[in-house]
Biopython code that builds the backbone (N, CA, C, O; Angstrom):
import numpy as np
from Bio.PDB.StructureBuilder import StructureBuilder

atoms = [
    (1, "UNK", "N", (-5.996, -7.102, -23.218)),
    (1, "UNK", "CA", (-5.588, -7.698, -21.964)),
    (1, "UNK", "C", (-6.735, -8.574, -21.470)),
    (1, "UNK", "O", (-7.889, -8.145, -21.469)),
    (2, "UNK", "N", (-6.428, -9.778, -21.057)),
    (2, "UNK", "CA", (-7.530, -10.654, -20.680)),
    (2, "UNK", "C", (-7.964, -10.438, -19.235)),
    (2, "UNK", "O", (-7.355, -9.669, -18.491)),
    (3, "UNK", "N", (-9.015, -11.126, -18.864)),
    (3, "UNK", "CA", (-9.649, -10.923, -17.564)),
    (3, "UNK", "C", (-8.746, -11.357, -16.410)),
    (3, "UNK", "O", (-8.811, -10.773, -15.328)),
    (4, "UNK", "N", (-7.915, -12.363, -16.621)),
    (4, "UNK", "CA", (-7.033, -12.864, -15.560)),
    (4, "UNK", "C", (-6.003, -11.816, -15.162)),
    (4, "UNK", "O", (-5.765, -11.601, -13.973)),
    (5, "UNK", "N", (-5.396, -11.169, -16.133)),
    (5, "UNK", "CA", (-4.394, -10.137, -15.842)),
    (5, "UNK", "C", (-5.050, -8.964, -15.128)),
    (5, "UNK", "O", (-4.467, -8.396, -14.205)),
    (6, "UNK", "N", (-6.243, -8.602, -15.542)),
    (6, "UNK", "CA", (-6.973, -7.508, -14.906)),
    (6, "UNK", "C", (-7.268, -7.833, -13.444)),
    (6, "UNK", "O", (-7.129, -6.974, -12.573)),
    (7, "UNK", "N", (-7.672, -9.068, -13.176)),
    (7, "UNK", "CA", (-7.967, -9.489, -11.807)),
    (7, "UNK", "C", (-6.703, -9.515, -10.953)),
    (7, "UNK", "O", (-6.727, -9.097, -9.796)),
    (8, "UNK", "N", (-5.603, -10.004, -11.519)),
    (8, "UNK", "CA", (-4.333, -10.042, -10.780)),
    (8, "UNK", "C", (-3.874, -8.628, -10.434)),
    (8, "UNK", "O", (-3.420, -8.383, -9.317)),
    (9, "UNK", "N", (-3.986, -7.704, -11.371)),
    (9, "UNK", "CA", (-3.601, -6.315, -11.102)),
    (9, "UNK", "C", (-4.477, -5.693, -10.017)),
    (9, "UNK", "O", (-3.987, -4.938, -9.177)),
    (10, "UNK", "N", (-5.766, -6.010, -10.033)),
    (10, "UNK", "CA", (-6.672, -5.451, -9.039)),
    (10, "UNK", "C", (-6.355, -5.992, -7.640)),
    (10, "UNK", "O", (-6.322, -5.233, -6.671)),
    (11, "UNK", "N", (-6.124, -7.290, -7.540)),
    (11, "UNK", "CA", (-5.805, -7.903, -6.244)),
    (11, "UNK", "C", (-4.465, -7.385, -5.729)),
    (11, "UNK", "O", (-4.327, -7.093, -4.541)),
    (12, "UNK", "N", (-3.483, -7.270, -6.612)),
    (12, "UNK", "CA", (-2.175, -6.748, -6.207)),
    (12, "UNK", "C", (-2.285, -5.293, -5.759)),
    (12, "UNK", "O", (-1.646, -4.897, -4.784)),
    (13, "UNK", "N", (-3.079, -4.503, -6.455)),
    (13, "UNK", "CA", (-3.261, -3.103, -6.084)),
    (13, "UNK", "C", (-3.895, -2.944, -4.725)),
    (13, "UNK", "O", (-3.445, -2.130, -3.918)),
    (14, "UNK", "N", (-4.944, -3.720, -4.459)),
    (14, "UNK", "CA", (-5.605, -3.646, -3.149)),
    (14, "UNK", "C", (-4.658, -4.124, -2.054)),
    (14, "UNK", "O", (-4.604, -3.532, -0.976)),
    (15, "UNK", "N", (-3.919, -5.183, -2.324)),
    (15, "UNK", "CA", (-2.957, -5.691, -1.339)),
    (15, "UNK", "C", (-1.862, -4.692, -1.032)),
    (15, "UNK", "O", (-1.510, -4.499, 0.131)),
    (16, "UNK", "N", (-1.315, -4.051, -2.062)),
    (16, "UNK", "CA", (-0.265, -3.051, -1.850)),
    (16, "UNK", "C", (-0.796, -1.837, -1.096)),
    (16, "UNK", "O", (-0.109, -1.292, -0.232)),
    (17, "UNK", "N", (-2.009, -1.412, -1.417)),
    (17, "UNK", "CA", (-2.602, -0.290, -0.687)),
    (17, "UNK", "C", (-2.803, -0.631, 0.788)),
    (17, "UNK", "O", (-2.489, 0.172, 1.667)),
    (18, "UNK", "N", (-3.323, -1.816, 1.049)),
    (18, "UNK", "CA", (-3.554, -2.219, 2.436)),
    (18, "UNK", "C", (-2.247, -2.312, 3.206)),
    (18, "UNK", "O", (-2.165, -1.845, 4.342)),
    (19, "UNK", "N", (-1.229, -2.906, 2.607)),
    (19, "UNK", "CA", (0.065, -3.030, 3.275)),
    (19, "UNK", "C", (0.706, -1.654, 3.500)),
    (19, "UNK", "O", (1.297, -1.411, 4.552)),
    (20, "UNK", "N", (0.592, -0.767, 2.525)),
    (20, "UNK", "CA", (1.155, 0.577, 2.670)),
    (20, "UNK", "C", (0.490, 1.365, 3.779)),
    (20, "UNK", "O", (1.168, 2.043, 4.551)),
    (21, "UNK", "N", (-0.828, 1.284, 3.867)),
    (21, "UNK", "CA", (-1.550, 1.981, 4.935)),
    (21, "UNK", "C", (-1.192, 1.379, 6.290)),
    (21, "UNK", "O", (-1.029, 2.107, 7.269)),
    (22, "UNK", "N", (-1.067, 0.047, 6.351)),
    (22, "UNK", "CA", (-0.699, -0.604, 7.609)),
    (22, "UNK", "C", (0.695, -0.164, 8.075)),
    (22, "UNK", "O", (0.887, 0.141, 9.252)),
    (23, "UNK", "N", (1.666, -0.131, 7.154)),
    (23, "UNK", "CA", (3.018, 0.269, 7.548)),
    (23, "UNK", "C", (3.083, 1.743, 7.915)),
    (23, "UNK", "O", (3.959, 2.151, 8.678)),
    (24, "UNK", "N", (2.171, 2.546, 7.387)),
    (24, "UNK", "CA", (2.162, 3.954, 7.748)),
    (24, "UNK", "C", (1.577, 4.163, 9.144)),
    (24, "UNK", "O", (2.016, 5.053, 9.872)),
    (25, "UNK", "N", (0.598, 3.354, 9.518)),
    (25, "UNK", "CA", (-0.083, 3.526, 10.802)),
    (25, "UNK", "C", (0.675, 2.846, 11.941)),
    (25, "UNK", "O", (0.810, 3.424, 13.020)),
    (26, "UNK", "N", (1.166, 1.636, 11.719)),
    (26, "UNK", "CA", (1.813, 0.860, 12.785)),
    (26, "UNK", "C", (3.194, 1.441, 13.105)),
    (26, "UNK", "O", (3.992, 1.663, 12.195)),
    (27, "UNK", "N", (3.483, 1.689, 14.380)),
    (27, "UNK", "CA", (4.818, 2.203, 14.736)),
    (27, "UNK", "C", (5.888, 1.132, 14.573)),
    (27, "UNK", "O", (5.639, -0.048, 14.821)),
    (28, "UNK", "N", (7.083, 1.552, 14.154)),
    (28, "UNK", "CA", (8.176, 0.614, 13.965)),
    (28, "UNK", "C", (8.880, 0.301, 15.275)),
    (28, "UNK", "O", (9.259, -0.845, 15.518)),
    (29, "UNK", "N", (9.055, 1.295, 16.109)),
    (29, "UNK", "CA", (9.756, 1.090, 17.372)),
    (29, "UNK", "C", (9.089, 1.945, 18.445)),
    (29, "UNK", "O", (8.664, 3.071, 18.184)),
    (30, "UNK", "N", (9.006, 1.399, 19.645)),
    (30, "UNK", "CA", (8.401, 2.132, 20.754)),
    (30, "UNK", "C", (9.224, 1.894, 22.017)),
    (30, "UNK", "O", (9.681, 0.781, 22.279)),
    (31, "UNK", "N", (9.403, 2.961, 22.790)),
    (31, "UNK", "CA", (10.128, 2.889, 24.063)),
    (31, "UNK", "C", (9.219, 3.447, 25.144)),
    (31, "UNK", "O", (8.695, 4.553, 25.015)),
    (32, "UNK", "N", (9.036, 2.684, 26.204)),
    (32, "UNK", "CA", (8.237, 3.118, 27.343)),
    (32, "UNK", "C", (9.125, 3.181, 28.579)),
    (32, "UNK", "O", (9.667, 2.166, 29.016)),
    (33, "UNK", "N", (9.269, 4.369, 29.135)),
    (33, "UNK", "CA", (10.017, 4.560, 30.378)),
    (33, "UNK", "C", (9.087, 5.272, 31.344)),
    (33, "UNK", "O", (8.920, 6.490, 31.292)),
    (34, "UNK", "N", (8.491, 4.492, 32.221)),
    (34, "UNK", "CA", (7.533, 5.072, 33.155)),
    (34, "UNK", "C", (6.356, 5.665, 32.406)),
    (34, "UNK", "O", (5.756, 5.002, 31.560)),
    (35, "UNK", "N", (6.020, 6.917, 32.712)),
    (35, "UNK", "CA", (4.896, 7.545, 32.018)),
    (35, "UNK", "C", (5.272, 8.090, 30.627)),
    (35, "UNK", "O", (4.399, 8.530, 29.879)),
    (36, "UNK", "N", (6.558, 8.059, 30.287)),
    (36, "UNK", "CA", (7.043, 8.591, 29.008)),
    (36, "UNK", "C", (7.003, 7.497, 27.940)),
    (36, "UNK", "O", (7.511, 6.397, 28.156)),
    (37, "UNK", "N", (6.408, 7.794, 26.804)),
    (37, "UNK", "CA", (6.325, 6.849, 25.701)),
    (37, "UNK", "C", (6.797, 7.540, 24.423)),
    (37, "UNK", "O", (6.322, 8.623, 24.081)),
    (38, "UNK", "N", (7.738, 6.904, 23.721)),
    (38, "UNK", "CA", (8.287, 7.463, 22.490)),
    (38, "UNK", "C", (8.117, 6.429, 21.383)),
    (38, "UNK", "O", (8.475, 5.264, 21.553)),
    (39, "UNK", "N", (7.567, 6.863, 20.241)),
    (39, "UNK", "CA", (7.386, 5.995, 19.082)),
    (39, "UNK", "C", (8.102, 6.602, 17.889)),
    (39, "UNK", "O", (8.114, 7.821, 17.717)),
    (40, "UNK", "N", (8.704, 5.742, 17.059)),
    (40, "UNK", "CA", (9.428, 6.199, 15.877)),
    (40, "UNK", "C", (8.840, 5.534, 14.639)),
    (40, "UNK", "O", (8.493, 4.354, 14.662)),
    (41, "UNK", "N", (8.732, 6.306, 13.557)),
    (41, "UNK", "CA", (8.219, 5.786, 12.292)),
    (41, "UNK", "C", (9.057, 6.319, 11.138)),
    (41, "UNK", "O", (9.544, 7.449, 11.167)),
    (42, "UNK", "N", (9.210, 5.483, 10.130)),
    (42, "UNK", "CA", (9.839, 5.890, 8.876)),
    (42, "UNK", "C", (8.857, 5.535, 7.767)),
    (42, "UNK", "O", (8.696, 4.360, 7.437)),
    (43, "UNK", "N", (8.199, 6.535, 7.192)),
    (43, "UNK", "CA", (7.112, 6.306, 6.246)),
    (43, "UNK", "C", (7.526, 6.374, 4.783)),
    (43, "UNK", "O", (6.659, 6.367, 3.910)),
    (44, "UNK", "N", (8.818, 6.437, 4.484)),
    (44, "UNK", "CA", (9.214, 6.596, 3.085)),
    (44, "UNK", "C", (8.830, 5.387, 2.244)),
    (44, "UNK", "O", (8.379, 5.544, 1.110)),
    (45, "UNK", "N", (9.002, 4.186, 2.780)),
    (45, "UNK", "CA", (8.617, 2.994, 2.011)),
    (45, "UNK", "C", (7.109, 2.856, 1.914)),
    (45, "UNK", "O", (6.610, 2.296, 0.938)),
    (46, "UNK", "N", (6.378, 3.345, 2.886)),
    (46, "UNK", "CA", (4.925, 3.259, 2.848)),
    (46, "UNK", "C", (4.370, 4.091, 1.683)),
    (46, "UNK", "O", (3.430, 3.663, 1.014)),
    (47, "UNK", "N", (4.935, 5.252, 1.440)),
    (47, "UNK", "CA", (4.468, 6.086, 0.332)),
    (47, "UNK", "C", (4.716, 5.401, -1.013)),
    (47, "UNK", "O", (3.880, 5.471, -1.914)),
    (48, "UNK", "N", (5.850, 4.749, -1.142)),
    (48, "UNK", "CA", (6.163, 4.037, -2.391)),
    (48, "UNK", "C", (5.196, 2.879, -2.595)),
    (48, "UNK", "O", (4.715, 2.660, -3.707)),
    (49, "UNK", "N", (4.909, 2.140, -1.530)),
    (49, "UNK", "CA", (3.992, 1.007, -1.624)),
    (49, "UNK", "C", (2.585, 1.462, -1.985)),
    (49, "UNK", "O", (1.923, 0.829, -2.808)),
    (50, "UNK", "N", (2.126, 2.544, -1.386)),
    (50, "UNK", "CA", (0.795, 3.080, -1.701)),
    (50, "UNK", "C", (0.752, 3.564, -3.149)),
    (50, "UNK", "O", (-0.240, 3.347, -3.844)),
    (51, "UNK", "N", (1.803, 4.207, -3.601)),
    (51, "UNK", "CA", (1.863, 4.665, -4.992)),
    (51, "UNK", "C", (1.809, 3.514, -5.983)),
    (51, "UNK", "O", (1.118, 3.600, -6.999)),
    (52, "UNK", "N", (2.533, 2.433, -5.696)),
    (52, "UNK", "CA", (2.489, 1.266, -6.576)),
    (52, "UNK", "C", (1.104, 0.617, -6.569)),
    (52, "UNK", "O", (0.643, 0.118, -7.596)),
    (53, "UNK", "N", (0.449, 0.625, -5.419)),
    (53, "UNK", "CA", (-0.904, 0.089, -5.343)),
    (53, "UNK", "C", (-1.885, 0.888, -6.183)),
    (53, "UNK", "O", (-2.737, 0.319, -6.865)),
    (54, "UNK", "N", (-1.763, 2.202, -6.134)),
    (54, "UNK", "CA", (-2.638, 3.066, -6.929)),
    (54, "UNK", "C", (-2.383, 2.850, -8.423)),
    (54, "UNK", "O", (-3.326, 2.801, -9.213)),
    (55, "UNK", "N", (-1.121, 2.722, -8.806)),
    (55, "UNK", "CA", (-0.793, 2.493, -10.218)),
    (55, "UNK", "C", (-1.370, 1.159, -10.690)),
    (55, "UNK", "O", (-1.907, 1.076, -11.795)),
    (56, "UNK", "N", (-1.267, 0.117, -9.868)),
    (56, "UNK", "CA", (-1.808, -1.190, -10.243)),
    (56, "UNK", "C", (-3.330, -1.135, -10.370)),
    (56, "UNK", "O", (-3.893, -1.728, -11.290)),
    (57, "UNK", "N", (-4.004, -0.426, -9.453)),
    (57, "UNK", "CA", (-5.462, -0.311, -9.553)),
    (57, "UNK", "C", (-5.887, 0.464, -10.798)),
    (57, "UNK", "O", (-6.834, 0.073, -11.480)),
    (58, "UNK", "N", (-5.196, 1.555, -11.094)),
    (58, "UNK", "CA", (-5.528, 2.344, -12.285)),
    (58, "UNK", "C", (-5.298, 1.507, -13.542)),
    (58, "UNK", "O", (-6.098, 1.553, -14.476)),
    (59, "UNK", "N", (-4.203, 0.741, -13.564)),
    (59, "UNK", "CA", (-3.932, -0.112, -14.729)),
    (59, "UNK", "C", (-5.001, -1.185, -14.889)),
    (59, "UNK", "O", (-5.375, -1.532, -16.010)),
    (60, "UNK", "N", (-5.496, -1.713, -13.766)),
    (60, "UNK", "CA", (-6.536, -2.745, -13.872)),
    (60, "UNK", "C", (-7.852, -2.152, -14.377)),
    (60, "UNK", "O", (-8.573, -2.811, -15.126)),
    (61, "UNK", "N", (-8.173, -0.931, -13.984)),
    (61, "UNK", "CA", (-9.408, -0.311, -14.459)),
    (61, "UNK", "C", (-9.299, 0.116, -15.933)),
    (61, "UNK", "O", (-10.276, 0.043, -16.679)),
    (62, "UNK", "N", (-8.118, 0.557, -16.337)),
    (62, "UNK", "CA", (-7.932, 0.975, -17.727)),
    (62, "UNK", "C", (-7.737, -0.193, -18.670)),
    (62, "UNK", "O", (-7.874, -0.035, -19.884)),
    (63, "UNK", "N", (-7.417, -1.369, -18.134)),
    (63, "UNK", "CA", (-7.169, -2.536, -18.975)),
    (63, "UNK", "C", (-8.436, -2.976, -19.696)),
    (63, "UNK", "O", (-8.350, -3.530, -20.792)),
    (64, "UNK", "N", (-9.582, -2.750, -19.127)),
    (64, "UNK", "CA", (-10.834, -3.175, -19.748)),
    (64, "UNK", "C", (-11.320, -2.249, -20.848)),
    (64, "UNK", "O", (-12.167, -2.641, -21.650)),
    (65, "UNK", "N", (-10.805, -1.037, -20.902)),
    (65, "UNK", "CA", (-11.252, -0.069, -21.906)),
    (65, "UNK", "C", (-10.435, -0.212, -23.188)),
    (65, "UNK", "O", (-9.213, -0.352, -23.143)),
    (66, "UNK", "N", (-11.109, -0.175, -24.311)),
    (66, "UNK", "CA", (-10.429, -0.266, -25.599)),
    (66, "UNK", "C", (-10.517, 1.065, -26.314)),
    (66, "UNK", "O", (-11.507, 1.788, -26.193)),
    (67, "UNK", "N", (-9.476, 1.380, -27.056)),
    (67, "UNK", "CA", (-9.423, 2.653, -27.762)),
    (67, "UNK", "C", (-10.320, 2.698, -28.968)),
    (67, "UNK", "O", (-10.374, 3.715, -29.659)),
]
sb = StructureBuilder()
sb.init_structure("model")
sb.init_model(0)
sb.init_chain("A")
sb.init_seg("    ")
for serial, (resi, resn, name, xyz) in enumerate(atoms, 1):
    if name == "N":
        sb.init_residue(resn, " ", resi, " ")
    sb.init_atom(name, np.array(xyz, "f"), 0.0, 1.0, " ", f" {name:<3s}", serial, name[0])
structure = sb.get_structure()
């Protein structure tokens, strides 16, 4: 695997990890009624995005090693 593919996998992995963490932290919907505040989150897609990011990073690190 050449250096370009390894770099693309690394950049994609970091990007997917960052986006997954952001979607996990940022609330999707918020309602404020006086002193009462309610926030709702659905983190199922965030876990998938983080998992794909980890797989891309592992693939980029293993791409440089030869058997």
